[in-house]
N, C-alpha and C positions, 0 to 999 in steps of 0.2 A: 754504837758500832759504826765505823766509817767504811766506805766503799773501798775495795782493794785499789791500790794505786799502781799505775804503770811505772815500773822501775826504770831508772836510767839505763840499766843493763839491756832491757828490751829495746829502748829507744836507740841505743848505740848499735845494737844488732840490726834493727830495721834499717838504720841509716847506712851501715856497712853493706847490707844486701842491696840497697838501692844504689849505692855508689858502684858496686860491682855490675849491676844491671845497666847503669848509665854508661859505664865504660864500654860495655858490649854494644849498647845502642849507638854510641858515638862512632865506634868502629864500623858498624853496619851503615850508619848514615853517611859516613865519609865515603865508603865504597859505592853507595848509591848516588853520590853527588848532591846530598841534601845540604841546604845552607845551615850555617851555625846558628844556634839559639843560645840564649842565656838560660842555664839550668840551675835549679835550686832543689834541695832535698829537705823535706819537712821532718820533724822528729818522729812522725809516723812512718817514715820511709817513702812517702809519696813524692814523686818527681813532678816538677813544674818547669816546662820549657816555654820561654817567652821570646817572641819575635820582636826584637828591639827596634825602635824607630830613630835612635840618635844618629846612626850612620846609614839609615835606609830610607827610601821613599815609602809612602803608604802602599804603593803597588808591590814593592819588594817585601814589605812586612807581610802583606796578605799572601804573597807567593810562598814565603817561608812557612807561614802558618799552615797553608794548604798542603805543602809538600810533606811536612811532618805529620799532619793529621791523616793524610792519605796513607803514608808509609806505616803508621802505627795502627791503622784501622780504627781511628778514634771516632767516638760518637759526638758529632758536632751539636752544640747547643744553638738555639736560634740567635742569629746575629742581632746585636742591639746597638742602635745609634741614638745618642742623647741630643738634646736641643742645641748643645754647643757644637754639634757635628762630630763628636768623638764616637768612633765605632769600636765595639768590644767583640772580639772573637774568642770562643772558648770551646774546647773539645776534650772529652775524657777518654782515657785509654787504659787498657790492661795489656801488659807486654809479658810474654812467657819466654824465658830462656832458662838459665840455671835456677833462677829464683823468679817468682812472679812479682811484678812491680806494677803499681797503679799510679796514675797521675793525670796530668792535663797539659795541653799546649794552649797557648793564649797569645793574643796580640791586642794592644790598646792603640788604635790608629787615630791619631789626632789630625784634625784638618790642617792643611797647609794654608798659607796666606791666600792662595788662589782658590781654596776650597770653601772659604767662609765669607760671609758678608759682614762679619763683625769687625 
């Protein structure tokens, strides 16, 4: 006998609920003056907001991460910096509105030319 499978119907429902919650989060974030993040929705309905570095400085990435982590009351994980100077920020949250949604905010902060001896 095989274990019960998560059906596509459940995954679609979880994603729709997460999309609904994300829409509300974005409206609240806009009213609060929070910076934009890149958001993704997993098949489990989890949301992940990423502070992108392509058009931001490391300081701006960190500020965006901190602003959303503070706003969501997220549980910050210990900051981790690798030997190449990349810093990883991660915080988990649960947000309650019409539907409860869980997720994370994150930032991968790469060293700039002036930050590294490589």
